[in-house]
C-alpha positions as CSV (number, residue, x, y, z in Angstrom):
1,M,213.7,88.9,170.0
2,K,212.3,85.9,171.8
3,R,214.6,83.9,174.0
4,I,214.2,80.6,175.7
5,E,216.1,79.6,178.8
6,V,216.0,75.9,179.7
7,K,217.4,74.5,182.9
8,L,218.8,71.0,182.4
9,S,220.0,68.3,184.8
10,L,223.8,68.0,184.5
11,P,224.0,64.4,185.5
12,V,221.4,63.5,182.9
13,V,222.7,65.6,180.0
14,A,226.5,65.1,180.5
15,P,226.5,61.5,179.2
16,L,224.3,62.6,176.2
17,L,226.9,65.3,175.4
18,D,229.6,62.6,175.1
19,I,227.5,60.9,172.5
20,I,226.8,64.1,170.6
21,K,230.5,65.1,170.7
22,G,231.5,61.7,169.4
23,L,229.1,61.9,166.5
24,A,230.0,65.6,165.8
25,G,233.6,64.5,165.0
26,D,232.2,62.1,162.4
27,L,229.7,64.7,161.0
28,K,232.6,67.2,160.5
29,I,234.1,64.9,157.9
30,A,231.0,63.2,156.3
31,P,227.5,64.5,155.5
32,A,224.6,63.3,157.7
33,V,222.8,62.4,154.5
34,E,225.1,60.2,152.5
35,S,223.5,60.6,149.1
36,A,225.2,62.6,146.4
37,P,223.7,64.4,143.4
38,T,223.0,62.2,140.5
39,E,225.6,64.0,138.4
40,T,228.5,61.9,137.3
41,D,230.9,64.9,137.7
42,R,233.2,64.0,140.6
43,E,234.2,67.6,141.2
44,L,230.5,68.6,141.6
45,C,229.9,65.7,144.0
46,A,233.0,66.7,146.0
47,A,232.0,70.3,146.1
48,W,228.4,69.4,147.1
49,A,229.7,67.2,150.0
50,D,232.2,69.8,151.1
51,E,229.5,72.5,151.3
52,L,227.2,70.2,153.3
53,I,230.1,69.3,155.7
54,A,231.0,73.0,156.2
55,G,227.4,73.8,157.0
56,Q,227.1,70.9,159.4
57,S,230.3,71.8,161.1
58,H,229.1,75.4,161.7
59,D,225.7,74.2,163.0
60,L,227.4,71.6,165.3
61,G,229.6,74.3,166.7
62,V,226.6,76.4,167.5
63,L,224.9,73.4,169.2
64,L,228.0,72.4,171.2
65,A,228.5,76.1,172.2
66,L,225.3,75.8,174.3
67,F,227.1,73.4,176.5
68,G,230.2,75.4,177.4
69,D,231.5,76.5,180.8
70,E,228.4,78.6,181.5
71,F,226.2,75.5,181.1
72,F,228.3,73.5,183.5
73,A,228.1,76.3,186.0
74,D,224.3,76.8,186.0
75,G,222.8,74.1,183.9
76,V,221.0,76.6,181.7
77,V,221.0,76.7,177.9
78,H,219.7,79.6,175.8
79,F,217.9,79.6,172.4
80,D,217.0,82.6,170.4
81,G,216.5,83.8,166.8
82,S,220.3,84.0,166.3
83,N,221.0,80.4,167.0
84,A,217.7,78.5,166.7
85,D,218.0,77.5,163.0
86,A,221.6,76.2,163.3
87,I,220.7,74.3,166.5
88,A,217.7,72.7,164.9
89,R,219.8,71.6,161.8
90,A,222.6,70.3,164.1
91,C,220.0,68.3,166.1
92,S,218.7,66.8,162.8
93,A,222.2,65.8,161.7
94,V,223.0,64.2,165.0
95,R,219.6,62.4,165.1
96,L,220.2,61.1,161.6
97,R,223.6,59.8,162.5
98,L,222.2,58.2,165.7
99,R,219.6,56.5,163.6
100,Q,222.2,55.2,161.1
101,R,224.8,54.1,163.7
102,Y,222.9,52.9,166.8
103,L,219.1,52.8,166.2
104,K,218.8,50.8,163.0
105,G,216.8,48.1,164.7
106,V,214.2,50.5,166.0
107,A,211.2,51.3,163.7
108,D,210.9,54.9,162.7
109,E,207.4,55.1,164.1
110,S,208.6,54.0,167.5
111,L,211.5,56.4,167.4
112,E,209.3,59.4,166.6
113,A,206.7,58.5,169.1
114,G,209.3,57.7,171.8
115,D,207.5,54.3,172.1
116,V,210.5,52.2,173.0
117,E,210.9,49.9,176.0
118,I,214.0,51.6,177.5
119,A,214.4,48.9,180.1
120,H,214.9,46.3,177.4
121,L,217.7,48.2,175.7
122,D,221.4,47.6,176.5
123,E,223.3,50.6,177.9
124,P,224.8,52.0,174.7
125,L,221.5,51.7,172.9
126,R,219.7,53.2,175.8
127,K,222.0,56.2,175.8
128,A,221.7,56.6,172.1
129,F,217.9,56.6,172.3
130,M,217.9,59.1,175.2
131,C,220.1,61.3,173.2
132,Y,217.7,61.0,170.2
133,L,214.8,62.1,172.4
134,F,216.8,64.9,174.0
135,L,217.7,66.4,170.6
136,A,214.0,65.9,169.4
137,T,212.9,67.9,172.5
138,I,215.3,70.7,171.7
139,Q,213.9,70.9,168.2
140,E,210.3,70.9,169.5
141,L,211.1,73.8,171.8
142,I,212.6,75.8,169.0
143,I,209.6,75.1,166.7
144,Q,207.0,75.8,169.4
145,H,208.6,79.0,170.8
146,L,210.9,80.5,168.2
147,D,209.7,79.5,164.7
148,E,208.0,82.7,163.5
149,S,206.3,80.9,160.6
150,I,204.4,78.8,163.2
151,V,204.2,81.2,166.1
152,G,204.1,84.5,164.2
């Protein structure tokens, strides 16, 4: 099984983890994508949302587990086939919520290209954007090195 080890800078990543943890609490009670099935059956809509939330909660737990005591001791995170899909999904959920909550005023093209004048952003927006890029980088690492449909 392929495994990736990434050494991260604690002073850089720690503030981003605060943002992720704050959004994770919200994502454990509401889906990242806030559209419901077109059905008018309230029970079906509730079951659909509950299932999304349960999946998100699991995936966020896997993502946050990367940043436990071991990470704070050596600054290293590990990705492999057992956690890659859940981490990629959690990164997507957090990125969607960052977009909804903090980055509404930034064009999608600019976000995806990383083409934003960071110096012109106020501190909360700067941290949100850096977190967005950080999570995108994690997803790119997983896709490039662990996604068997691409690499295989």
